[in-house]
Every structure is written in structure tokens, then in C-alpha cells.
N, C-alpha and C positions, 0 to 999 in steps of 0.2 A: 503494499500498500504505500502510495507516495504521500509525503507530508507537504499539503498544498501551500502552507506559508513559507516554504523553500522556494517557491517558484513565483518570480517577480511578474505574475500576470493575474490581471482583475477579473474579466469575463470569461468563465472557461465551461466545461460539460457539468463538472460537479456543481457549480453556483446555479446553472440553467435548470437542472432535474431539481435543485432544493426549490427554486422558483416557482415550478409545477407542482411540486409537493404542498406548497403554500398555498397555490391557487385552488388545489383540492381540500385543504384542512378551512379555507376561507367558504368554499361553497358550502361543506358542513354547516359552517356556523351560520352564515346568512341563511341558510333555507332553514336552520333550525328557529334562528329568530323570526323569520315570516311567519313559519306555520305553527310552531309550538304552542303559542300563545292561543291561537284560532281553534286549534284541534284541542287544547285544554277547556278554553270557553264552552266547546260543543259537548264535552264530556262530563262536566262537573257543574254540579246545579248553585254550585257557590260562586259569584263570580270573582271574589278577591282571589280566589284560589287557581285562575285561569292561567298566570303566568307560573305557577308552580313546577311546571315541567321545565321550564326554561332556567329557574333556579337550581332545580335538582341537576341539570347540566353543569353549570359552575361550582356548586356545591360538591358534586363529583369530582369535578377538577382540582379544587382547592384541596380536598382531603387526598388526591393522588400525587400531589406534587412531592411529598418527601419519599413516596415509593417510588414514583419515576425516576429521582435523584439516586435513588440507591441500585435501580435495574439500569439507568444509564452507567453507573461506576461500575457494574459486574459486568455487564454485558457489552457495554460500549454503546455508541450514537445510533450505529445502524441497525442493530439487531433491537433496540429498545424502542426504536422509531417504528419497525416492522411490527412488530407485537401490538403497539398503540394501533395501527391501523386495520390490523386483524380484529382488535376490539370495536373500532370504529364500525366495520363491516358486520360484527354481530350484533352491536349493540342498536343501529338502525334498524336492522332486520326484526330485532324485539320490538322497537317503535311501530313498524310496519304491521306487527301482527297485534299491538295494542290499539291503533288505528281499527283496524279490520274486526277486532272484537269487541271494539267501543270498552276499554279498562282503561280508565284513568290511572289507576296507580302502577299498571304495569308501565304506562307512558312515561310516567315519572320516573321510573326504576329503569327503564331504558336508557332515557335522557341522564340520568346520574351515572350509568357505567360508561355512556359516552364521554362523560366527563375527564375518562384516563386519556384518552385521545386528545381532547383539548389541552389537558396539562402537557402532552409531548409536542403537539404543535405550536405551543408558544414558545417553545424552545429554538424554532427553526431560525429565528432572527438572531439569536446568541451564535449558532452555528456557522452562520454567514461568514464572518470575519476568518473562521476556521480554514475556509476553503479557498481564501484567496490571499493574497499578500497583504501584510498587516498594515502597509500605507494607506489600502483600500477599504479601512475598516468601516468608516462611515458611510460610504458609498454601497458596500456589501450589505450591510443591514437594512439602508434602504431600500436597494433595488431586491431584496428578498421579501420586504414586506410589499413592495409594489405588485409582487406577484398576486396580492389580494384582489386585483383588478379582475382576476380572473373569475374569482368566486363572484365579485360584483356584477358580473354580466350572466355568468352560467347560474349561479344561485337564483335570483327573482326570475328571470324567464325560465329556466327548468321548471321550478316551483309552477309558474302560471302554466306552462305546456301540460304538465303531466298530472295536476291537481286533481282533475276530473277525469282522467284516463281511464281508471278505472273505477267501478261502480260505488265503492269507498272513498269519500273524500280525502285528498292527501295521502293515499296511500301511496302512489306513484311517486313522489318526490324521496319518499324515505325508502323505497326499493333501488332509486337511483343511488342514493347514498351509500348504500350498502356494496354496490357494486363499484362505486368510486373507492371505497378503502381497498376492495381487491386490488385495483389498478394502481393504486399507491405504493402496494407493497413490492409491486414490480417495480415501479420507477424507482424506488428507495435501492433496491436490489444493485442500481448500477451506479450508485453514488460512492466515489473513493473518498471516505472520509480521514483525516488524519489520523496517525498511529496515536492511540490514546495510552495514558500510562495508568492502568487499573489500580487502585488502592484497597488496601485493608484495614484492619483497627490499627497494626503497629507502624503504618506509613504516616508519615507527617503529611497533613492535610490542610496545614495552614493554619491562619487563625482562628479563632471561636466564633461562634454565630455572633455572640454579643459583641467582641472587636469590631467584625465587618460592621454589624447595625449602629454602632454609633459613632461611626465616620459622618460627619456633615453631609458631605458630598452624596455617600449611599443612603441617609435619611430623606435628602430632598427627591433624589430619584425614585426612592421608593414611594413617598406621598405622591408625585406626579405621575407615576406610573401606575399605581392603584388607583388615585380619585380622577386622574385623566380618562383611565377605561372605564371608572363606575359612573362619571357623570353621562359619558356618551352610551354605555349601556342602559341607563336609566332612562334616557330620551328615546333612544333608538328600541328598546323592548316595548316601550308604551305607545309608540307610536302605528301600529298596526292595530293595536286597541282602540286608540283614539279615533284613526281614521276609520275603522268599523262603527264606532259608535257616530260617526259624523256622517255615515252612510256613505262613504266611499267605495266604490266597486275594489275588489281586489288585484285588478289589472293597475290601479293608480296607486296602490299601497306598494306594489311591486316595483313602481318606476321611481316612487320615492326612495325606496330601499336600495335600488341601484344605485341611485347617484348618490346617495350616501357614502357607500360602500365604495364608489367610483374616487367620492372625495377622501375616503380614509386611505386609499393605498395608490391611487393614480400620482400623488403626489411623489411618491417613494422613488420616482424615475428623476427628481431633481433635488429631493429633500437633504440627500447625503452631500452635494454640491455645497447646498446652503450651510448646512453644519459646519463642513470644513471650512467656509470662508468666515462666517459670523459667530461660529461657536454653537454649543449644545444650549447654553442658558439663554440664548438670544431668542434661540427657536423655541424653546419651552416657554416662554414669555410672550411671543408670537401666538403661538397655539393657544395659549389660556385667554388672550385677547378676543380670539376667533370664537372661541366656545362662550364668551360674554357676549357677543354679537349674535351668535344663534340662539341664545336664551331670549335675547331682546326681541328678535323676528317672530319666536313663537308668541312672545306676550304681545304680539300685534292683530294677531287673529288665528283662524282655526280653517283657513282655506288652503286649497291645493297648493298653491305656489307658498304659502307661508311654511307648509312642510316641506316642500321640495326645496327652497333656498336653504331654512335653517339646519335640515337634515345634512345638506352638502358641505355647507359651513364648517357644522360640527365635526363632518368626518376629516375637512382639513386641519382644523384646531387639532384634533385627536393625533391626526398624523405627525404634525411638528411635535406634539408634547410627547409621544410614545418613542419616535424613532430617537429624538434628541436624548430622552431620559435613558433608553437603552444604550447609547453611544457613550452617555457620559458615566452610566453605571460598570461599562466593562472596564473603566479607569480606575474603579475603588477596589478590585479585588485582584488576587494573584491567581495564575493559572491552575494551581492546584486546588483553589478555592472556588473554582467556578460551578460546580455541582450543587454545593449548597448556598452559595449566593445567589444563584438563579431560582433555586428552589424558594429562597425568601422572598423574593421578588415577585415570583407567579404565585404563592401561595397567597399574599397580601392582594395581588390583584385579581385572583378569584374569590377572594373571601370578600372583596368589595363588590365586584358583580354578582354574586349570590345574594347579597343585601338589596343591590339595585335592582334585579331582576323580581323578587318578590315585592319589594317595596313598589315598583311602577304598577304592577297590577292592582295592590291594594289602595294605593293613594290613587289612581282612577277611577277606581271603583267607590271610595269614599268621599273624596275631596274635589276629583276632576282633574282635567287635563292642565289647565291653568297653576293648578296648586303644586303640581308635579315640576313644572317648568319654573317657577318660583323658587319650589325647594333645591332646584340643584345649583342655584346661584351660591347656597354656602359650601359646598364642596370645591366650586371652581375659586371662591374666596380664598379657602384654604391652601390651595394651589398657589396663587398669585403670592401670598405671604410668604411661603416657603420660598418661593423664586427671590423676593426680596432679601431675605434670611442670607440666600446663597449668595446674591451679589455683594452685600457687605461683609460677609465672612469671606469672600474670594478676593476682595479689595483689601481685606486686613491683612490675608495671607501675603499679597503681592508686594504689601508696603513693609512687612516682616521681611519678606525674601531679599528687597533690596536695601 
């Protein structure tokens, strides 16, 4: 196996195949977001529980982060990712059966199991720098995240085309996702990952979790990664329900979600260049500003174009925050600490997403869409404050170094 970091080349076969895997991962995510709340709403008599299957997906992912780190450490990247894709195929098949048999709790179980795949898929962005030269780190992260454009286009359109293909509504999309998991296993087989040093109890794995977390830079990247994903998920998960309540046809919802996910991932083709030029903190601050603008648009009304423009801008803001936070986080831990550091970040990301998923359905059912959008200002403000803190911390560090 060739060590990709030893080759001074940016775009290569391995990075291209990882981008395809990212596309399949986002196809899975976007489809789940588009249909799980609607299927849940049709299967449960209690409205606030409609997004419970979506919450189960991210709770399953949060609970899987520690296990994923151990499996990656023991088996390596490739085998771990292939196991996850097999789990994806099985779990979406289970969701298909749940929709067919009209079993709400089986649907929640299926999506919880699928969370194991999600916990692996969210690591693709960290793998990107390992597959190319270290000087292209920002661009590699950005470009792999850009692979989500595949999911942005395929997910909503595939769902729209297949939702009524079979007598049971939304059975088709789940079956397509099951086949996509098998396709992912084949693609992953052809990726050559750098040789990894597997560790055991007696091997030095770097600093303790407490030492890693207590670094100011790591704290800010953790806050922005988790809350950036949380706010985005809160509004994104609530959008299909809000548009359903507003009597929009599903085809309109699919268009909004498609442009939202395009906003999330299409900027990946240039975000890496911007990070390299302006730095991660500036890009994170720009992302937070865009999230505030998105919330403002949603407060203006609930027409189709309010949803469309707000969700597209929200996606762009998320891209800047998440890509820059990932790039900055990589500088705060050592190579031997990567599994535990990445597990910490992803645990908090999925934990925040879990609360935002169930909170989305509960808030819409009890208080309405406007209350949901107003509430999203709080975590966005916390991100802004953390970035102000980072600015003054780094300024102080620069003065001390001088």
C-alpha cells in the first residue's frame, strides 16, 4: 500500500473514489431527512414524535462514535468503512420493511442502526488529507465535502421519482439506499489508504482526552462543529414538516432540500482555496453571519422562496463553518491522537444533532415554525461568541510569540 502523503500530488484516484463515497453517504442522509419525518408522521398518532426516527439516526451515530474509533484502530480505515456500508445496506432494508409493515418502532430501530454508518461517513472529511500531499490539506477536506453535491442532486430527485413507485409510499427510496450501500462497499475496495499504525493498550496514543479537549482552539472547533451542524439540522429537519403543514407538494420540498444541500456542498470546490487565503477563523465567522441571514429570511415569511433562499444560504453558512472547523481541528491534535480526537468531535456533533432532530418536530408541533427559527438564534450566537474568544486568544498568542 502506498503512503499517499509521500506523493506531492493533489487530485488522485483515491481522493476521487472517496468523493464518490461521500456522495453516497450524503444521498443516504438527504433521503433520510426528506422522508423519515414524513413516514414517521404517517405511522405515529402523536405529532411531536414524527421526527423520532430522524433523531434515532443521529442518536445511533452518537452512540457509535466510540465503537467506530475502536474498529478503525483495530481493522484500519478500509475495513471499518466497508463494515459500515454493509450496516447501511442492512439497516435501510429494515427501514423498507418497517414502511411496508407500517411499524413505527421498527423504523426507529432501523434508522438507529443506520447511525453506525453515519458515524463512519462523517470521518471521510478527516481521511481526505491522508490521501493527498499535506500541503493540500484544506483543499482535500473541502473537495471531499463537495462530493455531497452528488447527494444533493441524487437524494431529493431519486426520492421524488421512487416514492410512489411501489404500492407502499416511500418504500422505493429505502430499497434504493440499500443497494447504494452495496455499491459503496465495491468503491471502497479500490481506495488505497496510507499504511496505518495500529495501537494497543501498551502503545503511546498521545495526550489524554482531557488534555486534548482543554485546548482553546479545540474547544472552539468543537463548539462550532457541533452547533453549526445542530442549527443546520434543526432548520433542515423541520423544513419538510413545515412545508407539509403549509400545504406545499412534496416536489416543492424536494427542490428546497436539493438547493439546501447544494448550498452545503457545492462551495466545497472553492472553500478550501478561501480557507488557505483568509484562514479558518475568518471563514467560520463568515459562515455564522450567513446563518444569521438565513434565520432572518425565515422570519420574514413562509412562502416557497423564503424556504428556498433561506435553506440555500443556511447550507452555504454551514459549509464555511464546518469545513473551516475541520481544517482548524486537524492542527490541534497529533497523528497518534486522531481516532480519539475525531471521535470526540463527532460524538458532540451527533449529540447536538440528536437534540435538534427531536426538538425540531416537538417545537413545530407545540409552538410552530416561527418559534423554531427564533430559537435557532441562541446556538448561532454561542458560535459567534466562541469565535470572538478565539480571535482575542490568537491575538494574545501572537503578541506573546513576538
